[in-house]
MARGUPA-559318 format. One record per residue (C-alpha): residue number from 1; residue in one letter; z, x, y. Coordinates in nm, 4 decimals, m for minus. Each point is the difference from the previous one (the first is absolute). Example, Ala and Ser with C-alpha at 12.3 -4.5 7.8 and 13.67 -1.06 7.14 Angstrom:
<pts>
+-----+------+----------+----------+----------+
|  nr | rest |        z |        x |        y |
+-----+------+----------+----------+----------+
|   1 |    A |   0.7800 |   1.2300 |  m0.4500 |
|   2 |    S |  m0.0660 |   0.1370 |   0.3440 |
+-----+------+----------+----------+----------+
</pts>
This chain:
<pts>
+-----+------+----------+----------+----------+
|  nr | rest |        z |        x |        y |
+-----+------+----------+----------+----------+
|   1 |    M |   3.5234 |  15.6414 |   9.4236 |
|   2 |    N |  m0.1053 |   0.2502 |   0.3230 |
|   3 |    D |   0.1007 |  m0.0477 |   0.3258 |
|   4 |    P |  m0.3410 |   0.0216 |   0.2599 |
|   5 |    G |   0.0312 |   0.3080 |   0.2262 |
|   6 |    P |   0.0382 |  m0.0931 |   0.3935 |
|   7 |    Y |  m0.3925 |   0.0313 |   0.0160 |
|   8 |    A |  m0.0758 |  m0.2397 |  m0.2422 |
|   9 |    L |   0.2263 |  m0.2424 |   0.1082 |
|  10 |    V |  m0.1083 |   0.0519 |   0.3631 |
|  11 |    G |  m0.3983 |  m0.0225 |  m0.1391 |
|  12 |    R |   0.1181 |  m0.3366 |  m0.1573 |
|  13 |    L |   0.1606 |  m0.1590 |   0.3023 |
|  14 |    A |  m0.3439 |   0.1298 |   0.1800 |
|  15 |    V |  m0.1926 |  m0.2161 |  m0.2278 |
|  16 |    A |   0.2441 |  m0.2900 |   0.0145 |
|  17 |    A |  m0.0338 |  m0.0077 |   0.3664 |
|  18 |    F |  m0.3757 |   0.0223 |  m0.0030 |
|  19 |    V |  m0.0341 |  m0.2856 |  m0.2388 |
|  20 |    M |   0.2006 |  m0.2162 |   0.2179 |
|  21 |    I |  m0.1353 |   0.0580 |   0.3290 |
|  22 |    A |  m0.3800 |   0.0732 |  m0.0468 |
|  23 |    P |  m0.0711 |  m0.3604 |  m0.0946 |
|  24 |    T |   0.1802 |  m0.1077 |   0.3184 |
|  25 |    L |  m0.1703 |   0.2506 |   0.2392 |
|  26 |    C |  m0.3509 |  m0.0964 |  m0.1404 |
|  27 |    F |   0.0471 |  m0.3322 |   0.0673 |
|  28 |    L |   0.1054 |   0.0413 |   0.3444 |
|  29 |    G |  m0.3064 |   0.2269 |   0.0325 |
|  30 |    L |  m0.2577 |  m0.2430 |  m0.1075 |
|  31 |    V |   0.2157 |  m0.2926 |   0.1788 |
|  32 |    R |  m0.0653 |   0.2540 |   0.3441 |
|  33 |    G |  m0.3606 |   0.0945 |  m0.1184 |
|  34 |    L |  m0.0834 |  m0.3644 |   0.0059 |
|  35 |    E |   0.1457 |  m0.0979 |   0.3360 |
|  36 |    R |  m0.2331 |   0.3173 |   0.1227 |
|  37 |    L |  m0.2900 |  m0.1375 |  m0.1475 |
|  38 |    R |   0.0661 |  m0.4048 |   0.1070 |
|  39 |    D |   0.0483 |   0.1665 |   0.3672 |
|  40 |    D |  m0.2818 |   0.1935 |   0.0076 |
|  41 |    D |  m0.2469 |  m0.0076 |   0.2996 |
|  42 |    L |  m0.2820 |  m0.0440 |  m0.2604 |
|  43 |    V |   0.0881 |  m0.3544 |  m0.1419 |
|  44 |    N |   0.0068 |  m0.1184 |   0.3817 |
|  45 |    E |  m0.3257 |   0.1641 |   0.0827 |
|  46 |    W |  m0.1517 |  m0.1947 |  m0.3305 |
|  47 |    A |   0.1621 |  m0.3026 |   0.1378 |
|  48 |    R |  m0.2036 |   0.0503 |   0.3661 |
|  49 |    T |  m0.3128 |   0.0618 |  m0.1604 |
|  50 |    R |   0.0419 |  m0.3104 |  m0.1857 |
|  51 |    G |   0.0171 |  m0.1899 |   0.2962 |
|  52 |    Y |   0.3601 |  m0.0111 |   0.0982 |
|  53 |    D |   0.1219 |   0.0366 |   0.3349 |
|  54 |    G |   0.2377 |   0.2034 |   0.1333 |
|  55 |    D |   0.2504 |  m0.2769 |  m0.0238 |
|  56 |    R |  m0.0421 |  m0.0074 |  m0.3588 |
|  57 |    D |   0.0601 |   0.3314 |  m0.1345 |
|  58 |    I |   0.1410 |  m0.0445 |  m0.3336 |
|  59 |    T |   0.3713 |  m0.0168 |  m0.0179 |
|  60 |    P |   0.2445 |   0.1524 |  m0.2445 |
|  61 |    S |   0.0894 |  m0.3367 |  m0.1653 |
|  62 |    D |  m0.4048 |  m0.0790 |  m0.0284 |
|  63 |    D |  m0.1076 |  m0.0380 |  m0.4290 |
|  64 |    V |  m0.3282 |   0.2182 |   0.0128 |
|  65 |    L |  m0.1027 |  m0.1423 |  m0.3129 |
|  66 |    S |   0.0157 |  m0.3454 |   0.1225 |
|  67 |    T |  m0.1436 |   0.0766 |   0.3196 |
|  68 |    L |  m0.2812 |   0.1427 |  m0.1887 |
|  69 |    A |  m0.0739 |  m0.3130 |  m0.2286 |
|  70 |    T |   0.0131 |  m0.1932 |   0.3132 |
|  71 |    E |  m0.2103 |   0.1526 |   0.1724 |
|  72 |    L |  m0.2773 |   0.0269 |  m0.2726 |
|  73 |    G |   0.1047 |  m0.3975 |  m0.1289 |
|  74 |    V |   0.1339 |   0.0915 |  m0.2744 |
|  75 |    E |   0.3187 |  m0.1935 |  m0.1540 |
|  76 |    G |   0.1657 |   0.1794 |  m0.3067 |
|  77 |    E |   0.0525 |  m0.1759 |  m0.3137 |
|  78 |    G |   0.3521 |  m0.1609 |   0.0061 |
|  79 |    S |   0.0673 |   0.0898 |   0.3445 |
|  80 |    S |   0.1083 |  m0.2563 |   0.2301 |
|  81 |    T |   0.1485 |   0.0170 |   0.3740 |
|  82 |    V |   0.1624 |  m0.2442 |   0.1871 |
|  83 |    Q |  m0.1299 |  m0.0719 |   0.3505 |
|  84 |    C |   0.2900 |  m0.0592 |   0.3020 |
|  85 |    S |  m0.0524 |  m0.3394 |   0.1778 |
|  86 |    A |   0.0972 |   0.1701 |   0.3094 |
|  87 |    C |  m0.2152 |   0.2982 |   0.0477 |
|  88 |    G |  m0.2216 |   0.0106 |  m0.3061 |
|  89 |    T |   0.1300 |   0.2957 |  m0.1209 |
|  90 |    L |  m0.0892 |   0.0371 |  m0.3800 |
|  91 |    N |   0.3245 |   0.0921 |  m0.1763 |
|  92 |    Q |   0.0585 |   0.1297 |  m0.3896 |
|  93 |    P |   0.1337 |  m0.3105 |  m0.1746 |
|  94 |    G |   0.3818 |  m0.0381 |  m0.0927 |
|  95 |    V |   0.1187 |   0.1279 |   0.3369 |
|  96 |    S |   0.1964 |  m0.2276 |   0.2300 |
|  97 |    Y |  m0.1223 |   0.1104 |   0.3694 |
|  98 |    C |  m0.2830 |   0.0896 |   0.1266 |
|  99 |    H |  m0.0850 |   0.3719 |   0.0655 |
| 100 |    G |  m0.1611 |  m0.0473 |   0.3229 |
| 101 |    C |   0.2247 |  m0.2244 |   0.1724 |
| 102 |    Q |   0.3155 |  m0.0778 |  m0.2264 |
| 103 |    N |  m0.0484 |  m0.3451 |  m0.0073 |
| 104 |    Q |   0.1379 |  m0.1682 |  m0.3082 |
| 105 |    L |  m0.3102 |  m0.0651 |  m0.2300 |
| 106 |    S |  m0.0017 |  m0.3444 |  m0.1985 |
| 107 |    S |   0.0761 |  m0.0451 |  m0.3628 |
| 108 |    S |  m0.2886 |  m0.1790 |  m0.1060 |
+-----+------+----------+----------+----------+
</pts>
């Protein structure tokens, strides 16, 4: 069996490092890009044109799809929400505490 030369060994190590690191960097780039889109002024401008005042800008924790569905009066098949008895915030099913006021939700 022939031993690989120093350049072949360096090449193999570079490929191995690329294969291990590239997916992580791509994922982090995707996450950062989505965060920038979420915080975009265009989204807040869209909210203002829909009649929301300055106090009701879309926050990073808002679910855009559920906001649009609620605005259009559409409820997705199989989707359900739990409304907080204290503040009226709609929460995802299966959560123990309210997203808006942190009160414990009833387990009904």
